N, C-alpha and C positions, 0 to 999 in steps of 0.2 A: 504493499500499500504506499510506503514511503516513497519508493522510486516512481510510482505512478504520480505521486504528488509532485516530484521534481519534474517529470515529463509534462505534467499539467502546466507548471509555471513557464517552462520553455515554450510550450505550444501557445499558451495564452499571450505572452510577450511577443512571439513571432507574429501571431495574428494581429496584435496591436500595431506593431511596426509596418507590416504590409498594408493594413488598412489605412495607416497614416500616409504612407507613400502613395496610395491610390486616391487620397483626398476624401476619405469617409469622414463623417462627422465624429469628432473625438468623444462627445458625450455618449453616443450610442456604442461606439466600439469599446470605450472604457468599461461600460456596463457588461457587455459581452465578455470581455476579457476577465473581469473580476469574478463572473459567474463561472467560466471555465476553471479558473484557479481554485475556487472554492469547491466545485464539484469533484475535481481530481484529487483534492486533498481531504475529502471526507468532512468538509466543514458544513455546518448548518447554513443553508443558503440565506435564510432570512436574517440570521445573526450576522453573517459575513457582509451582507449588503447594508442593513440598517440597524445592526446591533450596537455593541459597546465601542470601546476605544479602538479596536482593530477592524472596525467595519469600513466599507467603501464610503458610505455617507459621512461618517465621522471624520475620515481622512480628508474628504472633499471640503466638508463644511469647516473643519479646523483651519485649512489653508485660506479659505475665503475670509474667515473671521479675522485672521492675522494680517491679510495682505489686501483686502478689497480697497481700503481707503487709500493705500499706497498707489495701487493701480489707478484709481479714479483721479487722485490729485496729480499724478504724473501725466495722465492722459489730458487732463484739463490744462495743465501748464504747457504741454506740447501743442495743444490746440491754439493757445494764446500766441505762442512763439510763431506758429505757422500763419495764422489768419491776420496777425498784425503787421506782418512783413518783417519781423524781427529776424526770422530765419534767413530771409533773403539778404537783409543787411549784414548779418554775421558772414553769410556765404561769400558775399562780395569782398569782405575783408580778407577772408581766407584765400579767395582766388587772387586777390591783390599781391599776396605773399608767395603763394604756391604757383600761381599761373594756371592757365587752362590747357597749356600744351602737353601737360604730362598727367593723364588720367591715373596713372600709377601713384604719383605723388599725392593726388587728391585722395585716393583710397587710403594711403598710409596717413595722410593728415586727419581723415575721419577717424581712423583707428587710434591715432595718437590723442585726439580729443576725448574719445570714449574711455581710453585707458586712464587718462588723468582723472576723469570724473569717477570711475569705479575704484581706482586706487585711493581716491580721497574719502571712500567709504559710502559713496552714494549708491543705492540699490541699483542693480543692472536695469531694472524695469523703469526706474525713474530716469536714469541716464539715457536709456533707449528712446523713451517718449520725447526727451528733449532733443536728442540727436536726429531723429528721423526728419523733422521739418528743416533742420540745418542742412541735411545731406541732399535732400531732393533737388533744390536749385543747383547745387554743385554738379550732381549727376546729370541734370538736364543740360547744363551749360557745356559739360565736357562729353555729352553723349555716351555716358557710362551705362551699361545694363543695370537695372535696379537690383537684380538678384545678387550682384556683387557687393551690395551693401551688407548682405548677410556675411561675406567673407571679412570685410573690414570690421564688422561688429563682433564677429567671433574672436578675432585677434584682440579687440579692444576690451571685451568684458568676459569671454568664455575661455580664456586661456590663462595667461600668467598672472592676472590680477585676481584669479579665483582662489589661489592658495599659494603659489610659488614665491612671489616676490616678497622679501622680508617686510614685516610690519603692516601688510595689508589687512584692513579690518573686515574682511569677508567672513561670512558666517561659518563656512566649512572650516576655515583655518582657525578661527576663534574657538570653535568646539574642540578641534583636534589639539590645539595648544593647551587649552584649559584641561582637557582630559588627561594629557600627558604631563601636566605640571610644568610647562615651559612658557616663556614670554613670546609675545607676537613677533619679536625679532630673532627668535631662535633659528638655528640651522641656516646662517646667512650664506655660507658657501653653496650649500644645496640649492637654496632659493635663488640666488644670483645665476648660478650655472644653468639651472632649469629654465629661468626666465630668458636668458640669452638664447638658448637653444631653440626654445619655443618661438620666440620672436623671429630668429633668423630663418627657421623652417617655414614659418607662416608667411613672411615676406616673399620667399621664393615661390610658394604656392600662389599667393595673390597675383604676382607677376604672370605666372603660368596661366591662371584662370582668366586674367584680363586678355592676354594675347589670344587665348583660345576663343574667347567670346568675340573679339575683334575679327578673328579669322572667319568666324561664321557670319559676319556682318551684323551682329547684334548691336543694338543701341538703346538709348533711353526710351521708354515708352510710358506715357502719362498714365496714372492709374485711373480707373473709371470714376467719373464725377469730378476729376480735377478741372478747375476752371483756369483758363489762360489769364495771367495777370498782366495788368497794364504796367509797362516799363516806366511810364511817367508817374506812377503812383508814389506818393510821398512815403518814405520809410523812416522808421526810428533811427536815430544816430546809433553808432555802434555802442556807445557806453549805455544808452537807454536799453538797447536791445539785449545787452549782456546782464543788466542789472538784476533781473529775477534769478538768473543762473548763479550770479556771484553771490547773492544773498542765500540761495539754497546751499551752496558749497560751504560758505563761511559758517553758517548757523550749524550745519551738520558737523563739521570738523571742530568748531569751538565747543559745541554742545557735547560732543562725544568726549572731548578732553576733560570737560568739567563734570562729566557723569550725569548730564541732564536726561531725565526719563522721556521716552517717546520723542526724541529730538527730530526724527525723520518727519513726524507729523507736524510738528511745530515749523520746521523749515518749509515744508510743502505748503502749509497755509500761508506763511509770510510771502513765499514766492508767487503764489496765485494772487493774493491781494496786491502785491507789487505790480504784477502783470496787469491787473484790472485797472490800476491807476495810471501806470506808465504808458500802456498801449490803448487807452480809452479812445483817443482821437484817431486811431489807426484801424479800428475795427468797426463793423456796421452794427453789430448787436451783441452786448454782453451776454444776454440770454441765450442766444443761439450758440455762441462759443462755449459757454459752460455746459449747456445741454448736450452738444455734439461730443465734447470731451468726455463726459461722464458716460454717454452711450458707448463710445468707442472703447472704453475700459472694460466692459462687461465680458465681451468675447474672450480676450486674452486671460482674464482672471478665471473664468469658468473652464476654459481649456486646460489651463495649467492645473487647476484644482482636481479636475477629472483624472489626470494622470497620477497625481498624488494619492487619490483614492484607491487606484489600482495597486500602487506600490504598498499601501498600508495593508491591504488584504494579503498580498504575497509575502510580506515580511513576517506575517502572523501564522503562516502555513507550516504544515509538517515538512513539506518538501524543502522549504528554506532552511530548516534545521539540519536536514541531511547535507545540503549544499555547504552549510557553514562548517560542519564537522569534517567534510572532505577536504575543504580549502585549508583549514587550520593544520591538518596533518600532511599537507602535500610536501614534496621535496623542494629544495631551492633556498631554504632558510627563512628566517622571521620576516625580513623585509619583503621578500617575494610573496610570501603567504599573506602578510598584512595588506600589500598592495592588491593582490588578487581579491581578498576579501572585500576591500573597500570598493574596488571597481564593480564586482558582481552585485554587491548591495546597492551601489549607486544606479546600476542599471535596472535592478529589479524595482527599486523605489522610484525610479525616474527622477531622482533628486540627489545631487552630490552632497548638499548640506544635510539633507535628511539622513543620508547613509552615515555621515560622520557623526550625527547626533545619536544614531542607534548604536554605532561602534563604541563611541565614548561612554555610553551609558551601560553597555552589556558585555563588550568583548575586548576591552583594552587590557585588563589585568593579565590574561594568559600570555599576551605578547610582551608586555612590560617584564613579566617574570622571567623571560628568557635572557634578560640582561642586556637588551639592545639599547642604544642611545635614545632616550625619550624624544629629544628634539628631532632626530632624524626620523624616528617612528611617526611623529606627529606630522612632519612635512610630507612624508611619503603617503600616509593615509589620506591626508586632505587632498593632495594632488591626484591621487588615484581615484578617489571618490568622485571628484568633479569630472574626471575623464569618463568614468562610468555613467555619471549623470548627464552626459551629453549624447547618449544613444537616442535614436529616433522616438522612443516612447517617453522622453523626458517631459515632464509637465512645463518646464520653463520653455522648452523648445516649441511646443504648441503655442504657448502665449506669445512668445517673441515673433514667431513667423506670422501668426494672426495680426499682430500689431504692424508688422512690416508690410502686410498685403502680399506676402509670399507663401509658398507651400513647401512641404517636404520634397515634392517631386522636382521642383525647379531650383531649390536652394539648399537643401540639407547637406548636399555633397560638400559645400564649403565648410560648414560646421564640422562634418566628419573629418575633413583634411587637417583643419586647424585645431579644434578642440581635442580630437582623439589622436589623429596622426602626429602632429607636432607635439602634442601633449605626451604621447607614449615615448617619443625620442627623448624628451627631457626627462621622464620618469626613469627610463633605463639608466641614463647617465647619473641620476640622483642615487639610485639604488647601488650602482657600481662604487660611487664615492663613499656612501654610507658603509658598505661592506669593507672598505679599506680604511675606515676610521676618519675620513674627511668630512666634516659636518659644518 
């Protein structure tokens, strides 16, 4: 029965991934996947779907409860930045520095801005909603296919700033560091080495992907409903355009240092209010901007939550217990075992940070008891979990692609190459260094 449970988890997740690639509705496929896992693991269907802490609905609702306001605030802020012309003003400033003759530099510029935002501790969803309206006019001006935004974004927020680079206040790294009893700047050599490798490999891939798209004759295509803007339209000055984003970043960083509770919500409210005031004369209707932003946040939030619900059921199954025991006793050493465990759990949960949370609460002691370096263990677990959390069934992946107006079919390959491919290159180097005692 236990191995049937393992097979059920595999079959369910394969179905979930294939359905995502074919564009099926994630709410429907997530329900079917959760039922498949529950049935093959001998779980009570009703309890697994709507029962206690380990049910599908509890996992989904828990994520919505914790994150809906962040999704909503970020989407409203992004709508203000877009409709006011602030995005276009910032984009023009970037183009003035980077130029429009090199689409590759534009892609790296977008990645750089996103990396700065996420390294500053801003939620990837908050940063993404702010960056999308900045990127669109740049992509349009340089005739860059929009699906390549996913490549730039993956480097910016789904790679080295997830756990590798020293000091990053990302949830996965915070949970791993706290669980192993080390600081956020622990294992600096591993972190810097991994970051450099991940960035280098990603830059090579982005150049390859751009050249391939250009060879196919691909260019920028306006999304459905996009209205052509009047080039003579008055735009906010660069300082005014940046003001809400500056306030957002400063409040989050300062508040985090001072230990202010719920600082992300405070920063979001201030940034939205600042946008309402600063951009008032540049928008047609405050009501429409806020309403559209709130509406646009619902899809990404629900899609992400549905995948988390599936992971909650899978992690509570008998089959996953078998998987855990097999991985813990596998050959290759503690670091390889811990990395495999984190990646598998990240894939099953559809969330790197969720995987680290479960490992920190349940599985760390056996690994620490082997005598490995706690800092190296924390860095490897956090990095590997975020790699596993970038699989196609990732809740965050559904949410991000929905917000970008992209699909798994036309864009996931970029995330796979950068978050998983480049991430694995970095992880292998980190494990080698840890095994020879360089941390």
